[in-house]
C-alpha positions as CSV (number, residue, x, y, z in Angstrom):
1,X,9.2,8.5,16.1
2,X,11.7,9.6,13.4
3,X,13.2,6.9,11.2
4,X,16.7,7.0,9.8
5,X,17.9,5.8,6.3
6,X,17.1,2.3,5.2
7,X,14.8,1.5,8.0
8,X,12.2,-1.2,7.7
9,X,8.6,-0.1,8.0
10,X,7.1,-0.5,10.6
11,X,9.7,-1.6,13.2
12,X,8.6,-4.8,14.8
13,X,6.4,-4.2,17.9
14,X,5.4,-0.6,16.9
15,X,2.0,0.5,15.7
16,X,1.2,0.1,12.1
17,X,-0.4,3.6,12.1
18,X,2.8,5.3,11.1
19,X,2.9,7.9,8.3
20,X,5.9,8.9,6.2
21,X,6.1,11.9,3.9
22,X,8.6,11.7,1.0
23,X,9.7,14.7,-1.0
24,X,11.9,15.1,-4.0
25,X,12.4,17.7,-6.7
26,X,9.3,16.7,-8.7
27,X,6.8,15.2,-6.3
28,X,5.8,14.8,-2.7
29,X,3.8,11.8,-1.5
30,X,2.7,10.3,1.8
31,X,2.7,6.6,2.7
32,X,0.6,5.6,5.6
33,X,-1.5,2.7,6.9
34,X,-4.9,2.3,5.3
35,X,-7.9,3.2,7.4
36,X,-11.5,2.2,7.0
37,X,-12.3,5.7,5.8
38,X,-10.1,5.0,2.7
39,X,-12.4,2.2,1.5
40,X,-14.4,4.2,-1.0
41,X,-11.3,5.6,-2.7
42,X,-9.6,2.2,-2.7
43,X,-12.6,0.5,-4.3
44,X,-12.7,3.0,-7.1
45,X,-8.9,3.0,-7.5
46,X,-8.6,-0.8,-7.8
47,X,-11.3,-0.9,-10.4
48,X,-9.6,1.8,-12.4
49,X,-6.2,0.2,-12.1
50,X,-7.6,-3.2,-13.3
51,X,-8.6,-1.5,-16.6
52,X,-5.2,0.2,-17.1
53,X,-3.1,-2.8,-17.9
54,X,-3.3,-6.4,-19.2
55,X,-0.6,-7.6,-16.8
56,X,-2.7,-8.0,-13.7
57,X,-4.3,-11.3,-12.8
58,X,-7.8,-9.7,-13.1
59,X,-9.9,-8.4,-15.9
60,X,-11.6,-5.0,-15.2
61,X,-14.4,-5.6,-12.7
62,X,-13.4,-9.2,-12.0
63,X,-13.1,-10.0,-8.3
64,X,-14.5,-6.6,-7.5
65,X,-14.2,-5.4,-3.9
66,X,-16.8,-2.9,-2.8
67,X,-16.6,-0.3,-0.1
68,X,-17.8,-2.8,2.6
69,X,-15.3,-5.4,1.4
70,X,-12.4,-2.9,1.7
71,X,-13.5,-1.8,5.1
72,X,-13.5,-5.4,6.3
73,X,-10.1,-6.1,4.7
74,X,-8.5,-3.0,6.2
75,X,-9.9,-3.8,9.7
76,X,-8.6,-7.4,9.4
77,X,-5.2,-6.1,8.3
78,X,-5.0,-3.7,11.2
79,X,-5.7,-6.5,13.7
80,X,-3.4,-9.1,12.2
81,X,0.3,-8.5,13.0
82,X,1.5,-10.3,9.9
83,X,-0.5,-8.1,7.5
84,X,0.2,-4.6,6.3
85,X,-2.0,-2.4,4.1
86,X,-0.6,0.9,3.1
87,X,-1.9,3.7,0.9
88,X,0.1,6.3,-1.1
89,X,-1.3,9.8,-1.3
90,X,-0.4,12.7,-3.5
91,X,-2.2,16.0,-2.7
92,X,-4.6,14.2,-0.5
93,X,-5.8,11.6,-3.0
94,X,-4.9,8.0,-3.0
95,X,-2.9,7.1,-6.1
96,X,-1.7,3.6,-5.1
97,X,-1.5,1.0,-2.5
98,X,0.8,-1.9,-1.5
99,X,-0.6,-4.7,0.6
100,X,1.2,-7.6,2.3
101,X,-0.7,-10.6,3.7
102,X,1.2,-12.9,6.0
103,X,0.5,-16.5,7.0
104,X,-0.7,-17.6,10.4
105,X,0.8,-21.1,10.0
106,X,4.0,-21.4,12.0
107,X,5.9,-23.2,9.2
108,X,4.8,-20.7,6.6
109,X,5.1,-17.6,8.7
110,X,8.2,-16.5,6.6
111,X,6.0,-16.3,3.4
112,X,3.8,-13.5,2.4
113,X,1.6,-12.5,-0.5
114,X,2.5,-9.0,-1.7
115,X,0.9,-6.7,-4.3
116,X,1.3,-3.2,-5.4
117,X,-1.1,-1.1,-7.4
118,X,-0.3,2.4,-8.7
119,X,-2.2,4.5,-11.2
120,X,-0.5,4.1,-14.6
121,X,-0.4,7.8,-15.5
122,X,0.7,9.0,-12.1
123,X,4.0,10.7,-11.6
124,X,4.9,8.1,-9.0
125,X,5.6,5.5,-11.8
126,X,8.4,7.7,-13.2
127,X,10.0,8.0,-9.8
128,X,12.2,5.0,-9.0
129,X,12.4,6.0,-5.4
130,X,8.7,5.2,-5.0
131,X,9.4,1.5,-5.7
132,X,12.5,1.5,-3.4
133,X,10.5,3.2,-0.7
134,X,7.3,1.1,-0.9
135,X,8.3,-2.2,-2.3
136,X,11.6,-2.5,-0.4
137,X,10.3,-0.7,2.7
138,X,13.1,1.7,2.8
139,X,13.3,5.5,3.5
140,X,15.7,8.1,2.4
141,X,16.4,11.1,4.5
């Protein structure tokens, strides 16, 4: 299904396994739902990102998630309708990931925990459209 401008990802009731390719003059990247096959890259990426900044809530290596842990997390997020785990790829390699974890309690179902990790030296950081696309969940034609 093709999405128009300013469309929320994914539309309610549709599969999370959507994929969107974004192109501009400088860079092309793909945003898609994480799969268990991404676990190894995600484990290495998260550890690397933890060491790139002092602004995250973790020290490098703290609260480490191994390949098995990421596989379990991805499978759980695919099954839970209030969770969404996306990956961002450039030239076939994962350079970042946003994750949204919802709440199963009815009175707290409007609240989520949201995080975004992107490699510090990647071109995506310089592109403001990346944040508009991933964080705000919007697409530009």
